[in-house]
ROTI-433696 format. One record per residue (C-alpha): residue number from 1; chain; x, y, z. Coordinates in nm, 2 decimals. Last residue first. Layout:
// ROTI-433696
{i: NUM&ch: A&east: X&north: Y&up: Z}
...
***
This chain:
// ROTI-433696
{i: 408&ch: A&east: -4.30&north: 2.37&up: -1.82}
{i: 407&ch: A&east: -4.20&north: 2.02&up: -1.90}
{i: 406&ch: A&east: -4.14&north: 2.07&up: -2.29}
{i: 405&ch: A&east: -3.94&north: 2.42&up: -2.14}
{i: 404&ch: A&east: -3.62&north: 2.21&up: -2.04}
{i: 403&ch: A&east: -3.61&north: 1.95&up: -2.34}
{i: 402&ch: A&east: -3.59&north: 2.29&up: -2.54}
{i: 401&ch: A&east: -3.38&north: 2.46&up: -2.29}
{i: 400&ch: A&east: -3.12&north: 2.11&up: -2.33}
{i: 399&ch: A&east: -3.12&north: 2.09&up: -2.75}
{i: 398&ch: A&east: -3.05&north: 2.50&up: -2.69}
{i: 397&ch: A&east: -2.75&north: 2.45&up: -2.50}
{i: 396&ch: A&east: -2.58&north: 2.83&up: -2.44}
{i: 395&ch: A&east: -2.88&north: 2.95&up: -2.42}
{i: 394&ch: A&east: -3.00&north: 3.33&up: -2.48}
{i: 393&ch: A&east: -3.22&north: 3.24&up: -2.81}
{i: 392&ch: A&east: -3.42&north: 2.98&up: -2.65}
{i: 391&ch: A&east: -3.52&north: 3.17&up: -2.32}
{i: 390&ch: A&east: -3.53&north: 3.50&up: -2.56}
{i: 389&ch: A&east: -3.78&north: 3.30&up: -2.80}
{i: 388&ch: A&east: -3.98&north: 3.22&up: -2.43}
{i: 387&ch: A&east: -4.03&north: 3.53&up: -2.38}
{i: 386&ch: A&east: -3.87&north: 3.70&up: -2.04}
{i: 385&ch: A&east: -4.01&north: 3.79&up: -1.69}
{i: 384&ch: A&east: -4.35&north: 3.57&up: -1.74}
{i: 383&ch: A&east: -4.21&north: 3.41&up: -1.40}
{i: 382&ch: A&east: -4.15&north: 3.09&up: -1.59}
{i: 381&ch: A&east: -3.96&north: 3.21&up: -1.84}
{i: 380&ch: A&east: -3.69&north: 3.40&up: -1.60}
{i: 379&ch: A&east: -3.73&north: 3.02&up: -1.46}
{i: 378&ch: A&east: -3.69&north: 2.87&up: -1.77}
{i: 377&ch: A&east: -3.36&north: 3.11&up: -1.80}
{i: 376&ch: A&east: -3.19&north: 3.01&up: -1.46}
{i: 375&ch: A&east: -3.24&north: 2.65&up: -1.61}
{i: 374&ch: A&east: -3.09&north: 2.68&up: -1.91}
{i: 373&ch: A&east: -2.80&north: 2.85&up: -1.75}
{i: 372&ch: A&east: -2.75&north: 2.63&up: -1.52}
{i: 371&ch: A&east: -2.77&north: 2.59&up: -1.15}
{i: 370&ch: A&east: -2.54&north: 2.56&up: -0.88}
{i: 369&ch: A&east: -2.66&north: 2.67&up: -0.46}
{i: 368&ch: A&east: -2.55&north: 2.31&up: -0.29}
{i: 367&ch: A&east: -2.94&north: 2.22&up: -0.34}
{i: 366&ch: A&east: -2.91&north: 2.28&up: -0.73}
{i: 365&ch: A&east: -2.60&north: 2.08&up: -0.78}
{i: 364&ch: A&east: -2.73&north: 1.84&up: -1.04}
{i: 363&ch: A&east: -2.75&north: 2.02&up: -1.37}
{i: 362&ch: A&east: -2.40&north: 2.15&up: -1.20}
{i: 361&ch: A&east: -2.25&north: 1.84&up: -1.16}
{i: 360&ch: A&east: -2.43&north: 1.76&up: -1.56}
{i: 359&ch: A&east: -2.21&north: 2.03&up: -1.72}
{i: 358&ch: A&east: -1.85&north: 1.92&up: -1.53}
{i: 357&ch: A&east: -1.89&north: 1.57&up: -1.74}
{i: 356&ch: A&east: -1.74&north: 1.77&up: -2.06}
{i: 355&ch: A&east: -1.44&north: 1.87&up: -1.83}
{i: 354&ch: A&east: -1.32&north: 1.55&up: -1.82}
{i: 353&ch: A&east: -0.95&north: 1.64&up: -1.79}
{i: 352&ch: A&east: -0.90&north: 1.41&up: -1.52}
{i: 351&ch: A&east: -0.76&north: 1.76&up: -1.31}
{i: 350&ch: A&east: -1.06&north: 1.94&up: -1.41}
{i: 349&ch: A&east: -1.31&north: 1.65&up: -1.32}
{i: 348&ch: A&east: -1.13&north: 1.60&up: -1.00}
{i: 347&ch: A&east: -1.19&north: 1.93&up: -0.88}
{i: 346&ch: A&east: -1.54&north: 1.91&up: -1.01}
{i: 345&ch: A&east: -1.60&north: 1.57&up: -0.81}
{i: 344&ch: A&east: -1.41&north: 1.72&up: -0.49}
{i: 343&ch: A&east: -1.64&north: 2.03&up: -0.54}
{i: 342&ch: A&east: -1.64&north: 2.36&up: -0.71}
{i: 341&ch: A&east: -1.90&north: 2.56&up: -0.70}
{i: 340&ch: A&east: -2.08&north: 2.65&up: -1.09}
{i: 339&ch: A&east: -2.33&north: 2.90&up: -1.12}
{i: 338&ch: A&east: -2.44&north: 3.00&up: -1.41}
{i: 337&ch: A&east: -2.68&north: 3.34&up: -1.47}
{i: 336&ch: A&east: -2.97&north: 3.53&up: -1.63}
{i: 335&ch: A&east: -2.94&north: 3.93&up: -1.54}
{i: 334&ch: A&east: -3.26&north: 4.12&up: -1.66}
{i: 333&ch: A&east: -3.32&north: 4.37&up: -1.96}
{i: 332&ch: A&east: -3.59&north: 4.63&up: -2.01}
{i: 331&ch: A&east: -3.83&north: 4.63&up: -2.24}
{i: 330&ch: A&east: -4.16&north: 4.49&up: -2.05}
{i: 329&ch: A&east: -4.08&north: 4.16&up: -2.18}
{i: 328&ch: A&east: -3.78&north: 4.16&up: -2.06}
{i: 327&ch: A&east: -3.44&north: 4.13&up: -2.27}
{i: 326&ch: A&east: -3.18&north: 3.91&up: -2.16}
{i: 325&ch: A&east: -2.85&north: 4.00&up: -2.01}
{i: 324&ch: A&east: -2.57&north: 3.73&up: -1.96}
{i: 323&ch: A&east: -2.38&north: 3.53&up: -1.73}
{i: 322&ch: A&east: -2.12&north: 3.32&up: -1.59}
{i: 321&ch: A&east: -2.05&north: 3.27&up: -1.22}
{i: 320&ch: A&east: -1.77&north: 3.03&up: -1.14}
{i: 319&ch: A&east: -1.67&north: 2.92&up: -0.81}
{i: 318&ch: A&east: -1.39&north: 2.76&up: -0.54}
{i: 317&ch: A&east: -1.07&north: 2.77&up: -0.86}
{i: 316&ch: A&east: -0.78&north: 2.74&up: -0.64}
{i: 315&ch: A&east: -0.68&north: 2.35&up: -0.64}
{i: 314&ch: A&east: -0.87&north: 2.23&up: -0.96}
{i: 313&ch: A&east: -0.64&north: 2.57&up: -1.13}
{i: 312&ch: A&east: -0.29&north: 2.38&up: -0.98}
{i: 311&ch: A&east: -0.40&north: 2.04&up: -1.14}
{i: 310&ch: A&east: -0.50&north: 2.22&up: -1.47}
{i: 309&ch: A&east: -0.19&north: 2.43&up: -1.45}
{i: 308&ch: A&east: 0.04&north: 2.15&up: -1.44}
{i: 307&ch: A&east: -0.15&north: 1.96&up: -1.69}
{i: 306&ch: A&east: -0.12&north: 2.26&up: -1.96}
{i: 305&ch: A&east: 0.23&north: 2.40&up: -1.93}
{i: 304&ch: A&east: 0.36&north: 2.15&up: -2.23}
{i: 303&ch: A&east: 0.06&north: 2.27&up: -2.37}
{i: 302&ch: A&east: 0.17&north: 2.67&up: -2.38}
{i: 301&ch: A&east: -0.09&north: 2.84&up: -2.19}
{i: 300&ch: A&east: -0.45&north: 3.02&up: -2.27}
{i: 299&ch: A&east: -0.60&north: 2.68&up: -2.37}
{i: 298&ch: A&east: -0.58&north: 2.60&up: -1.93}
{i: 297&ch: A&east: -0.77&north: 2.90&up: -1.89}
{i: 296&ch: A&east: -1.01&north: 2.86&up: -2.21}
{i: 295&ch: A&east: -1.11&north: 2.53&up: -2.12}
{i: 294&ch: A&east: -1.22&north: 2.61&up: -1.74}
{i: 293&ch: A&east: -1.43&north: 2.93&up: -1.88}
{i: 292&ch: A&east: -1.62&north: 2.70&up: -2.09}
{i: 291&ch: A&east: -1.72&north: 2.47&up: -1.88}
{i: 290&ch: A&east: -1.86&north: 2.78&up: -1.66}
{i: 289&ch: A&east: -2.04&north: 2.91&up: -1.94}
{i: 288&ch: A&east: -2.03&north: 3.22&up: -2.20}
{i: 287&ch: A&east: -1.69&north: 3.32&up: -2.19}
{i: 286&ch: A&east: -1.49&north: 3.67&up: -2.14}
{i: 285&ch: A&east: -1.34&north: 3.60&up: -1.84}
{i: 284&ch: A&east: -1.36&north: 3.80&up: -1.53}
{i: 283&ch: A&east: -1.12&north: 3.79&up: -1.21}
{i: 282&ch: A&east: -1.18&north: 3.77&up: -0.82}
{i: 281&ch: A&east: -0.90&north: 3.60&up: -0.59}
{i: 280&ch: A&east: -0.92&north: 3.52&up: -0.21}
{i: 279&ch: A&east: -0.56&north: 3.51&up: -0.13}
{i: 278&ch: A&east: -0.34&north: 3.20&up: 0.05}
{i: 277&ch: A&east: -0.04&north: 3.17&up: -0.18}
{i: 276&ch: A&east: -0.18&north: 2.96&up: -0.47}
{i: 275&ch: A&east: -0.45&north: 3.23&up: -0.48}
{i: 274&ch: A&east: -0.10&north: 3.48&up: -0.63}
{i: 273&ch: A&east: 0.02&north: 3.21&up: -0.85}
{i: 272&ch: A&east: -0.33&north: 3.13&up: -1.00}
{i: 271&ch: A&east: -0.34&north: 3.48&up: -1.13}
{i: 270&ch: A&east: -0.01&north: 3.54&up: -1.21}
{i: 269&ch: A&east: -0.08&north: 3.22&up: -1.41}
{i: 268&ch: A&east: -0.35&north: 3.38&up: -1.59}
{i: 267&ch: A&east: -0.22&north: 3.73&up: -1.62}
{i: 266&ch: A&east: 0.07&north: 3.61&up: -1.81}
{i: 265&ch: A&east: -0.14&north: 3.39&up: -2.02}
{i: 264&ch: A&east: -0.34&north: 3.72&up: -2.13}
{i: 263&ch: A&east: -0.67&north: 3.84&up: -2.04}
{i: 262&ch: A&east: -0.78&north: 3.78&up: -1.74}
{i: 261&ch: A&east: -0.94&north: 4.09&up: -1.71}
{i: 260&ch: A&east: -1.03&north: 4.32&up: -1.41}
{i: 259&ch: A&east: -0.82&north: 4.11&up: -1.17}
{i: 258&ch: A&east: -0.94&north: 4.20&up: -0.80}
{i: 257&ch: A&east: -0.70&north: 4.08&up: -0.52}
{i: 256&ch: A&east: -0.84&north: 4.06&up: -0.18}
{i: 255&ch: A&east: -0.65&north: 3.97&up: 0.16}
{i: 254&ch: A&east: -0.38&north: 4.22&up: 0.07}
{i: 253&ch: A&east: -0.04&north: 4.32&up: 0.22}
{i: 252&ch: A&east: 0.09&north: 4.56&up: -0.05}
{i: 251&ch: A&east: 0.39&north: 4.32&up: -0.13}
{i: 250&ch: A&east: 0.19&north: 4.04&up: -0.30}
{i: 249&ch: A&east: 0.03&north: 4.34&up: -0.50}
{i: 248&ch: A&east: 0.33&north: 4.36&up: -0.67}
{i: 247&ch: A&east: 0.29&north: 4.05&up: -0.85}
{i: 246&ch: A&east: -0.09&north: 4.11&up: -0.98}
{i: 245&ch: A&east: -0.04&north: 4.49&up: -1.06}
{i: 244&ch: A&east: 0.30&north: 4.38&up: -1.27}
{i: 243&ch: A&east: 0.08&north: 4.07&up: -1.43}
{i: 242&ch: A&east: -0.16&north: 4.34&up: -1.51}
{i: 241&ch: A&east: 0.02&north: 4.60&up: -1.64}
{i: 240&ch: A&east: 0.25&north: 4.90&up: -1.64}
{i: 239&ch: A&east: 0.10&north: 5.01&up: -1.30}
{i: 238&ch: A&east: -0.10&north: 5.34&up: -1.20}
{i: 237&ch: A&east: -0.14&north: 5.49&up: -1.49}
{i: 236&ch: A&east: -0.12&north: 5.22&up: -1.76}
{i: 235&ch: A&east: -0.31&north: 4.98&up: -1.60}
{i: 234&ch: A&east: -0.54&north: 5.15&up: -1.31}
{i: 233&ch: A&east: -0.46&north: 5.09&up: -0.99}
{i: 232&ch: A&east: -0.71&north: 5.14&up: -0.72}
{i: 231&ch: A&east: -0.70&north: 5.03&up: -0.36}
{i: 230&ch: A&east: -0.98&north: 4.98&up: -0.09}
{i: 229&ch: A&east: -0.98&north: 4.97&up: 0.26}
{i: 228&ch: A&east: -1.26&north: 4.72&up: 0.41}
{i: 227&ch: A&east: -1.54&north: 4.88&up: 0.62}
{i: 226&ch: A&east: -1.61&north: 5.18&up: 0.44}
{i: 225&ch: A&east: -1.29&north: 5.32&up: 0.14}
{i: 224&ch: A&east: -1.49&north: 5.44&up: -0.11}
{i: 223&ch: A&east: -1.56&north: 5.25&up: -0.42}
{i: 222&ch: A&east: -1.44&north: 5.37&up: -0.73}
{i: 221&ch: A&east: -1.71&north: 5.25&up: -1.05}
{i: 220&ch: A&east: -1.51&north: 5.17&up: -1.42}
{i: 219&ch: A&east: -1.10&north: 5.16&up: -1.35}
{i: 218&ch: A&east: -0.93&north: 5.09&up: -1.69}
{i: 217&ch: A&east: -0.78&north: 4.87&up: -1.74}
{i: 216&ch: A&east: -0.81&north: 4.72&up: -1.37}
{i: 215&ch: A&east: -0.65&north: 4.63&up: -1.11}
{i: 214&ch: A&east: -0.88&north: 4.63&up: -0.76}
{i: 213&ch: A&east: -0.66&north: 4.57&up: -0.43}
{i: 212&ch: A&east: -0.90&north: 4.52&up: -0.11}
{i: 211&ch: A&east: -0.74&north: 4.53&up: 0.23}
{i: 210&ch: A&east: -0.98&north: 4.38&up: 0.50}
{i: 209&ch: A&east: -1.23&north: 4.46&up: 0.75}
{i: 208&ch: A&east: -1.55&north: 4.30&up: 0.63}
{i: 207&ch: A&east: -1.89&north: 4.38&up: 0.65}
{i: 206&ch: A&east: -1.99&north: 4.66&up: 0.38}
{i: 205&ch: A&east: -1.65&north: 4.64&up: 0.19}
{i: 204&ch: A&east: -1.75&north: 4.29&up: 0.14}
{i: 203&ch: A&east: -2.00&north: 4.35&up: -0.03}
{i: 202&ch: A&east: -1.93&north: 4.67&up: -0.22}
{i: 201&ch: A&east: -1.66&north: 4.45&up: -0.37}
{i: 200&ch: A&east: -1.94&north: 4.13&up: -0.44}
{i: 199&ch: A&east: -2.13&north: 4.45&up: -0.60}
{i: 198&ch: A&east: -1.84&north: 4.57&up: -0.80}
{i: 197&ch: A&east: -1.82&north: 4.23&up: -0.94}
{i: 196&ch: A&east: -2.11&north: 4.23&up: -1.07}
{i: 195&ch: A&east: -2.12&north: 4.56&up: -1.21}
{i: 194&ch: A&east: -1.76&north: 4.48&up: -1.38}
{i: 193&ch: A&east: -1.96&north: 4.14&up: -1.54}
{i: 192&ch: A&east: -2.24&north: 4.33&up: -1.69}
{i: 191&ch: A&east: -2.29&north: 4.15&up: -2.01}
{i: 190&ch: A&east: -2.21&north: 4.36&up: -2.22}
{i: 189&ch: A&east: -1.89&north: 4.20&up: -2.32}
{i: 188&ch: A&east: -1.95&north: 3.80&up: -2.35}
{i: 187&ch: A&east: -1.97&north: 3.66&up: -1.98}
{i: 186&ch: A&east: -1.79&north: 3.56&up: -1.64}
{i: 185&ch: A&east: -1.70&north: 3.64&up: -1.31}
{i: 184&ch: A&east: -1.47&north: 3.41&up: -1.16}
{i: 183&ch: A&east: -1.37&north: 3.36&up: -0.83}
{i: 182&ch: A&east: -1.05&north: 3.18&up: -0.74}
{i: 181&ch: A&east: -0.94&north: 3.09&up: -0.40}
{i: 180&ch: A&east: -0.89&north: 3.24&up: -0.04}
{i: 179&ch: A&east: -1.01&north: 3.34&up: 0.26}
{i: 178&ch: A&east: -1.36&north: 3.14&up: 0.26}
{i: 177&ch: A&east: -1.64&north: 3.30&up: 0.51}
{i: 176&ch: A&east: -1.57&north: 3.58&up: 0.57}
{i: 175&ch: A&east: -1.36&north: 3.65&up: 0.25}
{i: 174&ch: A&east: -1.77&north: 3.58&up: 0.07}
{i: 173&ch: A&east: -1.75&north: 3.47&up: -0.28}
{i: 172&ch: A&east: -1.81&north: 3.08&up: -0.08}
{i: 171&ch: A&east: -2.03&north: 3.25&up: 0.14}
{i: 170&ch: A&east: -2.28&north: 3.38&up: -0.13}
{i: 169&ch: A&east: -2.30&north: 3.06&up: -0.36}
{i: 168&ch: A&east: -2.39&north: 2.86&up: -0.01}
{i: 167&ch: A&east: -2.67&north: 3.17&up: 0.02}
{i: 166&ch: A&east: -2.78&north: 3.09&up: -0.30}
{i: 165&ch: A&east: -2.73&north: 3.40&up: -0.51}
{i: 164&ch: A&east: -3.02&north: 3.62&up: -0.60}
{i: 163&ch: A&east: -2.85&north: 3.87&up: -0.79}
{i: 162&ch: A&east: -3.05&north: 4.14&up: -0.54}
{i: 161&ch: A&east: -2.86&north: 4.06&up: -0.22}
{i: 160&ch: A&east: -2.51&north: 4.18&up: -0.39}
{i: 159&ch: A&east: -2.65&north: 4.51&up: -0.42}
{i: 158&ch: A&east: -2.61&north: 4.68&up: -0.72}
{i: 157&ch: A&east: -2.34&north: 4.97&up: -0.66}
{i: 156&ch: A&east: -2.46&north: 5.30&up: -0.77}
{i: 155&ch: A&east: -2.29&north: 5.63&up: -0.95}
{i: 154&ch: A&east: -2.34&north: 5.29&up: -1.26}
{i: 153&ch: A&east: -2.05&north: 5.34&up: -1.52}
{i: 152&ch: A&east: -2.19&north: 5.45&up: -1.85}
{i: 151&ch: A&east: -2.00&north: 5.28&up: -2.20}
{i: 150&ch: A&east: -1.86&north: 5.46&up: -2.43}
{i: 149&ch: A&east: -1.73&north: 5.38&up: -2.73}
{i: 148&ch: A&east: -1.54&north: 5.60&up: -2.98}
{i: 147&ch: A&east: -1.43&north: 5.60&up: -3.33}
{i: 146&ch: A&east: -1.17&north: 5.79&up: -3.55}
{i: 145&ch: A&east: -1.15&north: 5.70&up: -3.90}
{i: 144&ch: A&east: -0.90&north: 5.50&up: -4.11}
{i: 143&ch: A&east: -1.16&north: 5.21&up: -4.21}
{i: 142&ch: A&east: -1.29&north: 5.23&up: -3.83}
{i: 141&ch: A&east: -0.98&north: 5.26&up: -3.64}
{i: 140&ch: A&east: -0.99&north: 5.32&up: -3.18}
{i: 139&ch: A&east: -1.06&north: 5.51&up: -2.87}
{i: 138&ch: A&east: -1.24&north: 5.29&up: -2.58}
{i: 137&ch: A&east: -1.40&north: 5.44&up: -2.32}
{i: 136&ch: A&east: -1.53&north: 5.37&up: -1.98}
{i: 135&ch: A&east: -1.78&north: 5.65&up: -1.86}
{i: 134&ch: A&east: -1.81&north: 5.78&up: -1.51}
{i: 133&ch: A&east: -2.10&north: 6.05&up: -1.38}
{i: 132&ch: A&east: -1.98&north: 6.33&up: -1.10}
{i: 131&ch: A&east: -2.24&north: 6.42&up: -0.91}
{i: 130&ch: A&east: -2.52&north: 6.71&up: -0.92}
{i: 129&ch: A&east: -2.88&north: 6.51&up: -1.01}
{i: 128&ch: A&east: -2.92&north: 6.78&up: -1.33}
{i: 127&ch: A&east: -2.54&north: 6.89&up: -1.36}
{i: 126&ch: A&east: -2.43&north: 6.58&up: -1.44}
{i: 125&ch: A&east: -2.04&north: 6.68&up: -1.35}
{i: 124&ch: A&east: -1.78&north: 6.48&up: -1.61}
{i: 123&ch: A&east: -1.59&north: 6.17&up: -1.61}
{i: 122&ch: A&east: -1.41&north: 5.97&up: -1.87}
{i: 121&ch: A&east: -1.20&north: 5.65&up: -1.80}
{i: 120&ch: A&east: -0.96&north: 5.49&up: -2.11}
{i: 119&ch: A&east: -0.87&north: 5.25&up: -2.29}
{i: 118&ch: A&east: -0.67&north: 5.34&up: -2.63}
{i: 117&ch: A&east: -0.61&north: 5.18&up: -2.99}
{i: 116&ch: A&east: -0.38&north: 5.29&up: -3.27}
{i: 115&ch: A&east: -0.09&north: 5.25&up: -3.07}
{i: 114&ch: A&east: 0.17&north: 5.47&up: -3.24}
{i: 113&ch: A&east: -0.08&north: 5.77&up: -3.23}
{i: 112&ch: A&east: -0.29&north: 5.62&up: -2.96}
{i: 111&ch: A&east: -0.02&north: 5.66&up: -2.75}
{i: 110&ch: A&east: 0.09&north: 6.01&up: -2.83}
{i: 109&ch: A&east: -0.28&north: 6.15&up: -2.81}
{i: 108&ch: A&east: -0.27&north: 5.97&up: -2.47}
{i: 107&ch: A&east: 0.08&north: 6.18&up: -2.36}
{i: 106&ch: A&east: -0.09&north: 6.48&up: -2.45}
{i: 105&ch: A&east: -0.41&north: 6.49&up: -2.26}
{i: 104&ch: A&east: -0.75&north: 6.34&up: -2.42}
{i: 103&ch: A&east: -1.11&north: 6.45&up: -2.42}
{i: 102&ch: A&east: -1.00&north: 6.70&up: -2.73}
{i: 101&ch: A&east: -0.90&north: 6.40&up: -2.95}
{i: 100&ch: A&east: -1.26&north: 6.28&up: -2.92}
{i: 99&ch: A&east: -1.45&north: 6.60&up: -3.06}
{i: 98&ch: A&east: -1.18&north: 6.63&up: -3.30}
{i: 97&ch: A&east: -1.30&north: 6.31&up: -3.45}
{i: 96&ch: A&east: -1.63&north: 6.33&up: -3.48}
{i: 95&ch: A&east: -1.61&north: 6.71&up: -3.66}
{i: 94&ch: A&east: -1.34&north: 6.48&up: -3.88}
{i: 93&ch: A&east: -1.62&north: 6.20&up: -3.97}
{i: 92&ch: A&east: -1.84&north: 6.46&up: -4.02}
{i: 91&ch: A&east: -2.13&north: 6.55&up: -3.79}
{i: 90&ch: A&east: -2.51&north: 6.52&up: -3.73}
{i: 89&ch: A&east: -2.71&north: 6.66&up: -3.46}
{i: 88&ch: A&east: -2.91&north: 6.46&up: -3.20}
{i: 87&ch: A&east: -3.28&north: 6.35&up: -3.26}
{i: 86&ch: A&east: -3.20&north: 6.09&up: -3.51}
{i: 85&ch: A&east: -3.00&north: 5.92&up: -3.29}
{i: 84&ch: A&east: -2.88&north: 5.53&up: -3.42}
{i: 83&ch: A&east: -3.02&north: 5.24&up: -3.22}
{i: 82&ch: A&east: -2.85&north: 4.98&up: -3.07}
{i: 81&ch: A&east: -3.04&north: 4.75&up: -2.88}
{i: 80&ch: A&east: -3.01&north: 4.64&up: -2.51}
{i: 79&ch: A&east: -3.24&north: 4.85&up: -2.31}
{i: 78&ch: A&east: -3.08&north: 5.14&up: -2.52}
{i: 77&ch: A&east: -2.73&north: 5.11&up: -2.68}
{i: 76&ch: A&east: -2.64&north: 5.48&up: -2.87}
{i: 75&ch: A&east: -2.57&north: 5.59&up: -3.20}
{i: 74&ch: A&east: -2.43&north: 5.92&up: -3.25}
{i: 73&ch: A&east: -2.51&north: 5.98&up: -3.67}
{i: 72&ch: A&east: -2.27&north: 6.11&up: -3.90}
{i: 71&ch: A&east: -2.24&north: 5.73&up: -4.13}
{i: 70&ch: A&east: -2.16&north: 5.60&up: -3.78}
{i: 69&ch: A&east: -2.03&north: 5.33&up: -3.99}
{i: 68&ch: A&east: -1.70&north: 5.55&up: -4.13}
{i: 67&ch: A&east: -1.62&north: 5.61&up: -3.72}
{i: 66&ch: A&east: -1.72&north: 5.90&up: -3.54}
{i: 65&ch: A&east: -1.88&north: 5.84&up: -3.14}
{i: 64&ch: A&east: -2.09&north: 5.54&up: -3.05}
{i: 63&ch: A&east: -2.25&north: 5.54&up: -2.67}
{i: 62&ch: A&east: -2.33&north: 5.25&up: -2.43}
{i: 61&ch: A&east: -2.55&north: 5.15&up: -2.17}
{i: 60&ch: A&east: -2.89&north: 5.43&up: -2.25}
{i: 59&ch: A&east: -3.10&north: 5.52&up: -1.96}
{i: 58&ch: A&east: -3.24&north: 5.83&up: -2.24}
{i: 57&ch: A&east: -3.13&north: 6.13&up: -1.92}
{i: 56&ch: A&east: -2.75&north: 5.93&up: -1.96}
{i: 55&ch: A&east: -2.72&north: 5.94&up: -2.37}
{i: 54&ch: A&east: -2.89&north: 6.28&up: -2.37}
{i: 53&ch: A&east: -2.60&north: 6.40&up: -2.08}
{i: 52&ch: A&east: -2.31&north: 6.26&up: -2.26}
{i: 51&ch: A&east: -2.39&north: 6.42&up: -2.57}
{i: 50&ch: A&east: -2.41&north: 6.73&up: -2.35}
{i: 49&ch: A&east: -2.06&north: 6.65&up: -2.22}
{i: 48&ch: A&east: -1.94&north: 6.62&up: -2.60}
{i: 47&ch: A&east: -2.11&north: 6.98&up: -2.63}
{i: 46&ch: A&east: -1.99&north: 7.15&up: -2.35}
{i: 45&ch: A&east: -1.63&north: 6.95&up: -2.39}
{i: 44&ch: A&east: -1.60&north: 7.11&up: -2.75}
{i: 43&ch: A&east: -1.71&north: 7.49&up: -2.60}
{i: 42&ch: A&east: -1.42&north: 7.43&up: -2.40}
{i: 41&ch: A&east: -1.19&north: 7.37&up: -2.64}
{i: 40&ch: A&east: -1.29&north: 7.68&up: -2.83}
{i: 39&ch: A&east: -1.25&north: 7.87&up: -2.54}
{i: 38&ch: A&east: -0.88&north: 7.71&up: -2.43}
{i: 37&ch: A&east: -0.82&north: 7.86&up: -2.81}
{i: 36&ch: A&east: -0.72&north: 7.53&up: -3.09}
{i: 35&ch: A&east: -0.40&north: 7.53&up: -3.25}
{i: 34&ch: A&east: -0.33&north: 7.27&up: -3.01}
{i: 33&ch: A&east: -0.49&north: 7.02&up: -3.23}
{i: 32&ch: A&east: -0.27&north: 7.11&up: -3.51}
{i: 31&ch: A&east: -0.03&north: 6.78&up: -3.44}
{i: 30&ch: A&east: -0.33&north: 6.55&up: -3.35}
{i: 29&ch: A&east: -0.54&north: 6.69&up: -3.61}
{i: 28&ch: A&east: -0.27&north: 6.56&up: -3.88}
{i: 27&ch: A&east: -0.20&north: 6.26&up: -3.71}
{i: 26&ch: A&east: -0.56&north: 6.19&up: -3.77}
{i: 25&ch: A&east: -0.53&north: 6.27&up: -4.17}
{i: 24&ch: A&east: -0.25&north: 6.07&up: -4.18}
{i: 23&ch: A&east: -0.46&north: 5.77&up: -4.03}
{i: 22&ch: A&east: -0.67&north: 5.75&up: -4.33}
{i: 21&ch: A&east: -0.60&north: 6.09&up: -4.62}
{i: 20&ch: A&east: -0.36&north: 6.36&up: -4.64}
{i: 19&ch: A&east: -0.34&north: 6.41&up: -5.02}
{i: 18&ch: A&east: -0.60&north: 6.69&up: -5.04}
{i: 17&ch: A&east: -0.40&north: 6.84&up: -4.73}
{i: 16&ch: A&east: -0.57&north: 6.94&up: -4.46}
{i: 15&ch: A&east: -0.60&north: 7.35&up: -4.40}
{i: 14&ch: A&east: -1.02&north: 7.28&up: -4.43}
{i: 13&ch: A&east: -1.00&north: 7.05&up: -4.11}
{i: 12&ch: A&east: -0.84&north: 7.34&up: -3.91}
{i: 11&ch: A&east: -1.05&north: 7.63&up: -3.97}
{i: 10&ch: A&east: -1.36&north: 7.40&up: -4.05}
{i: 9&ch: A&east: -1.33&north: 7.28&up: -3.69}
{i: 8&ch: A&east: -1.40&north: 7.63&up: -3.50}
{i: 7&ch: A&east: -1.70&north: 7.67&up: -3.75}
{i: 6&ch: A&east: -1.84&north: 7.38&up: -3.65}
{i: 5&ch: A&east: -1.85&north: 7.48&up: -3.32}
{i: 4&ch: A&east: -1.99&north: 7.79&up: -3.37}
{i: 3&ch: A&east: -2.25&north: 7.65&up: -3.55}
{i: 2&ch: A&east: -2.33&north: 7.39&up: -3.29}
{i: 1&ch: A&east: -2.34&north: 7.69&up: -3.04}
***
């Protein structure tokens, strides 16, 4: 099958003029793509899905296909480590590009030519377990070569009870107990933010007769309405932008609004405004601590707006969970988290631009359910789940981490 596919692709790639290089080469492949027969395209899909099957069976979280940096190999992230997969076939840059282009529709190909980057979701039927498996994907360029990253989306949601949140934190996150407020799940790329967000949605969907509107780019896990009515709106497909999705949601009678990511000032302002109207809002940020999350939101807006945003954020923010995935002693990964509950003291610190005081408040807030990342890493080390080196390496405040470990 591999030889047959390579031969099919060669019929097109062999016609590319020697003077056509870089991104023009990708444009050429896209322009000529419809010359492949349906049978050939079906074989491309079969090969692509077979590669993804290998990914699932190796329990990899991510796969890298194509691009200059791959050097012909497929790479996977397995238990946190990015590894070259030596027992899968090697492909040329053009062959990888054809396999990637094949999963796109006509509109997506045109969009890719113009923007040079594309986010999408992908689903295929996993025969061994007879289930549809979903992936979050991004296509981009690496030294003018087409590259694809795909992240596996779990077919099941981890119950919120497995996150070991303090009861006060669960009450704060719950729409049943607190009807309004902005709740943030933060962390670097690959830290499990989406999984935590899905666990929170699933919890409400099991117990809360509410209307949940999810705005994401792309949509990952698709929730089936249970006790809650769940709407899914994908940016670029169902709505033009995060901001538009948030503004439009106000006319859709929501109780809970989930914003996949607060990635720009317009989305941040829209999130604050919709929370201010009395809704419960959940969103994510690419930050590594609770304090950094607050500072990032304020810094994203124009300096003339920062005092107003600071005051509004203090009024609507209720909880920040910052998390990291840490390798365990047994070669897997575990979740380490920092939790901030916004008390009256925290509100005052935000309004008075004294966010540097908040870390100390988290340190002293154990009875309320708060915990610093360093305290949680110490817990994992004491429980012999992670090594000393990992505890120090993943800490935000390494000096504080070493102080905590000296008491062990």
